[in-house]
C-alpha positions in Angstrom: -0.5 24.8 -5.4 -2.0 22.6 -8.2 -4.0 19.7 -6.7 -2.3 17.5 -9.3 1.0 18.1 -7.4 -0.6 16.1 -4.5 -1.8 13.1 -6.5 0.2 10.0 -6.4 2.0 9.4 -9.7 0.5 6.1 -11.1 1.4 5.0 -14.6 -1.8 3.0 -14.9 -3.9 6.1 -14.5 -3.1 7.0 -18.1 -4.2 3.7 -19.5 -7.3 3.2 -21.6 -8.6 0.4 -19.4 -8.4 2.5 -16.2 -10.2 5.4 -17.9 -12.9 3.0 -19.1 -13.4 1.5 -15.7 -13.5 4.9 -14.0 -16.0 6.2 -16.6 -18.2 3.2 -16.1 -18.2 3.6 -12.3 -18.9 7.3 -12.6 -21.8 6.6 -15.0 -23.2 4.1 -12.5 -23.1 6.7 -9.8 -20.3 5.0 -7.8 -19.3 7.0 -4.7 -15.4 7.3 -4.6 -15.6 7.1 -0.8 -17.2 3.7 -1.1 -14.6 2.6 -3.6 -12.0 3.6 -0.9 -13.9 1.5 1.6 -13.9 -1.4 -0.8 -10.0 -1.2 -0.7 -10.1 -1.9 3.0 -12.6 -4.8 2.5 -10.1 -6.4 0.0 -7.3 -5.8 2.5 -9.3 -7.5 5.3 -10.1 -10.4 3.0 -6.4 -10.6 1.9 -5.3 -10.5 5.5 -7.7 -13.3 6.5 -6.4 -15.4 3.6 -2.8 -14.9 4.7 -3.7 -15.9 8.3 -5.6 -18.9 7.0 -2.7 -20.0 4.9 -0.4 -19.9 7.9 -2.5 -22.5 9.6 -2.5 -25.0 6.8 0.1 -27.7 6.9 -0.4 -29.0 3.3 1.7 -27.1 0.8 -0.8 -27.6 -2.1 -3.7 -26.5 0.0 -1.8 -23.6 1.4 -1.2 -22.3 -2.2 -4.8 -21.4 -2.8 -5.3 -18.8 0.0 -1.9 -17.3 -0.8 -2.8 -16.8 -4.4 -6.1 -15.4 -3.2 -4.3 -13.0 -0.9 -2.1 -11.8 -3.8 -5.2 -11.1 -5.9 -6.8 -9.2 -3.0 -3.7 -7.0 -2.6 -3.9 -6.1 -6.3 -7.7 -5.4 -6.0 -6.9 -3.1 -3.1 -4.5 -1.2 -5.3 -7.1 -1.1 -8.1 -9.6 0.5 -5.8 -6.9 3.0 -4.7 -6.5 3.9 -8.4 -10.2 4.2 -9.3 -11.4 6.1 -6.3 -9.2 9.0 -7.1 -10.0 8.9 -10.8 -13.8 8.9 -10.2 -13.4 11.7 -7.6 -11.1 14.0 -9.7 -11.5 13.2 -13.4 -15.3 12.7 -13.0 -15.8 15.3 -10.4 -17.6 13.1 -7.9 -15.4 14.0 -4.9 -16.9 15.1 -1.6 -15.7 17.3 1.3 -14.7 14.2 3.2 -12.7 12.9 0.2 -9.3 13.7 1.6 -10.1 11.6 4.7 -11.2 8.6 2.6 -8.1 9.0 0.5 -5.7 8.6 3.4 -7.2 6.6 6.3 -8.3 3.5 4.3 -4.8 3.3 2.8 -3.1 3.4 6.2 -5.5 0.8 7.7 -5.0 -1.5 4.7 -1.2 -1.3 4.9 -1.3 -2.3 8.6 -3.7 -5.2 8.0 -1.8 -6.8 5.1 1.7 -6.4 6.4 0.9 -7.6 9.9 -1.2 -10.5 8.6 1.9 -11.5 6.5 4.0 -11.5 9.6 1.6 -13.7 11.6 1.2 -16.0 8.6 5.0 -16.5 8.4 5.1 -17.0 12.1 2.7 -19.9 11.9 5.2 -21.6 9.6 7.8 -21.4 12.4 9.6 -18.1 11.4 11.0 -16.4 14.5 10.3 -12.7 14.9 7.9 -12.7 12.0 5.1 -10.8 13.8 7.7 -8.3 14.9 8.9 -7.9 11.4 5.4 -7.4 10.2 4.8 -4.6 12.8 8.1 -3.0 11.8 6.9 -2.9 8.2 3.5 -1.5 9.2 5.0 1.3 11.3 7.5 2.2 8.5 4.6 2.3 6.0 2.8 4.7 8.3 5.9 6.8 8.6 6.2 7.2 4.8 2.7 8.7 4.8 3.4 10.8 7.9 6.5 12.4 6.4 4.6 13.1 3.1 1.7 14.7 4.9 4.1 16.6 7.2 5.6 18.1 4.1 2.2 19.1 2.7 1.3 20.7 6.0 4.4 22.8 5.7 3.4 24.0 2.3 5.3 21.7 -0.1 4.0 19.3 -2.8 3.4 15.8 -1.7 6.5 13.6 -1.9 5.7 10.2 -3.2 9.4 9.3 -3.9 11.3 6.3 -2.6 12.2 2.8 -3.6 9.2 1.4 -1.8 6.3 3.7 -1.9 2.8 2.1 -1.4 2.5 0.5 -4.8 5.9 -1.1 -4.7 5.4 -2.3 -1.1 2.3 -4.0 -2.2 3.9 -5.4 -5.3 6.7 -6.9 -3.2 4.1 -8.4 -0.9 2.1 -9.8 -3.9 5.3 -11.4 -5.2 5.9 -12.8 -1.7 2.5 -14.4 -1.7 3.0 -15.9 -5.1 6.4 -17.2 -4.2 5.1 -18.7 -1.0 2.4 -20.5 -2.9 5.2 -22.5 -4.5 7.7 -22.8 -1.6 6.4 -26.2 -0.4 8.1 -27.6 -3.6 11.5 -27.1 -1.9 10.4 -27.7 1.7 9.9 -24.1 2.8 7.0 -22.8 4.9 6.9 -19.1 5.6 10.4 -18.2 4.3 8.9 -16.5 1.2 6.8 -14.1 3.2 9.8 -13.4 5.6 11.9 -12.5 2.6 9.2 -10.2 1.3 8.8 -8.5 4.6 12.6 -8.1 5.0 12.7 -6.4 1.6 9.7 -4.2 2.5 11.3 -3.2 5.9 14.6 -2.2 4.3 13.1 -0.5 1.3 10.5 1.4 3.3 13.1 2.5 5.8 15.2 3.9 2.9 12.0 5.6 1.7 11.3 7.3 5.1 14.9 8.5 5.4 15.0 9.8 1.8 11.7 11.7 2.2 12.8 13.2 5.5 16.1 14.4 4.0 14.3 15.8 1.0 11.9 17.7 3.3 14.7 19.0 5.4 16.4 20.2 2.2 13.2 22.0 1.2 12.9 23.7 4.5 16.5 24.8 4.4 16.1 26.2 0.9 13.0 28.1 1.9 14.7 29.5 5.0 17.6 30.7 2.9 15.2 32.5 0.6 13.3 33.8 3.5 10.1 32.7 1.9 6.7 31.5 3.3 4.6 28.6 2.0 
């Protein structure tokens, strides 16, 4: 199986700016595993900003950490893009690369989604932490089904309405929206809406990937083939 079959399809990977940044990092001797670790650092910072925003009463003051969290989420995604490009296109990957490619992503998902839940809860939103946990568990399940398929010999399945990038884009939009919500007297509703969209879309993603995997298994069984 071609290793490119198991790379997440990211449109930005083909852009000139991404190639320039990856080339610069490679020339500077950047370790792709450290770039992956940086993605977790941005997730932790973003999560801390979300939690901090939840404890601020003033709407204008609350906007700053929310915008900061949105920026951190996108920087996390940028690290996720560049670590793979440096590792693959510039051949700086290591034997432990697959571990660094997966575990930091899973940790970052949990940190950011649950922090958003607790931030909304501080604004008085009922069941916000529980919704954050639901989103986090569903995010882990999307990766589990994908890796289960790979373990059974199929190409990685990154399909679904809310794969990782889209989940984070919805959360980024939720942070930006929440930075303005004090203008109409809201506090926490923006993040709750974002988490509800993420929960629904990620659940659809898990179901879709599971059904697709079951179909692949059934087709292979009909053909009597092996992976």
